[in-house]
C-alpha positions in Angstrom: 21.1 33.6 100.0 21.9 32.2 96.5 21.9 35.8 95.1 24.3 36.9 97.9 26.7 34.1 96.9 26.5 35.1 93.3 27.2 38.7 94.1 30.2 37.7 96.2 31.4 35.7 93.2 31.1 38.7 91.0 27.9 38.0 89.1 26.4 41.3 88.1 22.9 40.0 87.4 22.1 37.2 89.9 19.6 34.5 88.9 17.0 35.9 91.3 16.8 39.0 89.1 15.3 36.9 86.3 12.3 36.2 88.6 12.0 32.8 86.9 11.6 30.8 90.1 13.6 29.3 92.9 16.7 27.2 92.3 16.2 23.8 94.0 19.0 21.9 95.8 19.4 19.7 92.7 20.0 22.8 90.5 16.6 22.8 88.8 14.8 26.1 88.4 11.1 26.0 89.2 9.1 28.2 86.8 6.6 30.1 88.8 4.3 32.8 87.5 4.3 35.3 90.5 5.0 35.8 94.2 1.7 34.1 95.1 2.7 31.0 93.1 6.1 31.0 94.8 4.5 31.2 98.2 2.1 28.4 97.5 4.9 26.3 96.1 7.0 26.8 99.3 4.0 26.2 101.6 3.3 22.9 99.8 6.9 21.9 99.7 7.4 22.4 103.5 4.0 21.2 104.7 5.4 17.8 105.6 8.4 19.2 107.4 8.5 18.9 111.2 8.7 22.1 113.3 12.3 21.1 114.2 13.3 20.9 110.6 11.8 24.3 109.8 13.4 25.8 112.9 16.8 24.3 112.0 16.6 25.7 108.5 15.6 29.2 109.9 18.5 29.2 112.3 21.0 28.0 109.7 19.8 30.6 107.2 19.9 33.5 109.7 23.3 32.5 110.9 24.6 32.3 107.4 23.2 35.7 106.5 24.6 37.2 109.6 28.1 35.9 108.8 28.0 37.1 105.2 26.7 40.6 106.1 29.0 41.0 109.1 32.2 40.7 107.0 32.8 44.2 105.5 34.8 42.9 102.5 32.1 40.4 101.3 29.1 42.6 100.7 30.0 46.2 100.4 27.5 48.7 99.3 29.4 48.9 96.0 28.8 45.2 95.3 25.2 45.4 96.3 24.7 48.4 94.1 
């Protein structure tokens, strides 16, 4: 979702392309070595969350993506390319 926001803003090489790790809500970038490390970090981070919190985040994220991808002027194939 962060990369989509960067693309909409005109960034040609979004942060996610650096594969340096996720950007946390406080703006810090977590340095992770690979996808397995990313998955382990996310699992540990969310282990204490309730099912309702996880479900709310999933619904919010899906709704936000749907809104961004449904608007034809925001994410054209040219921007994604």
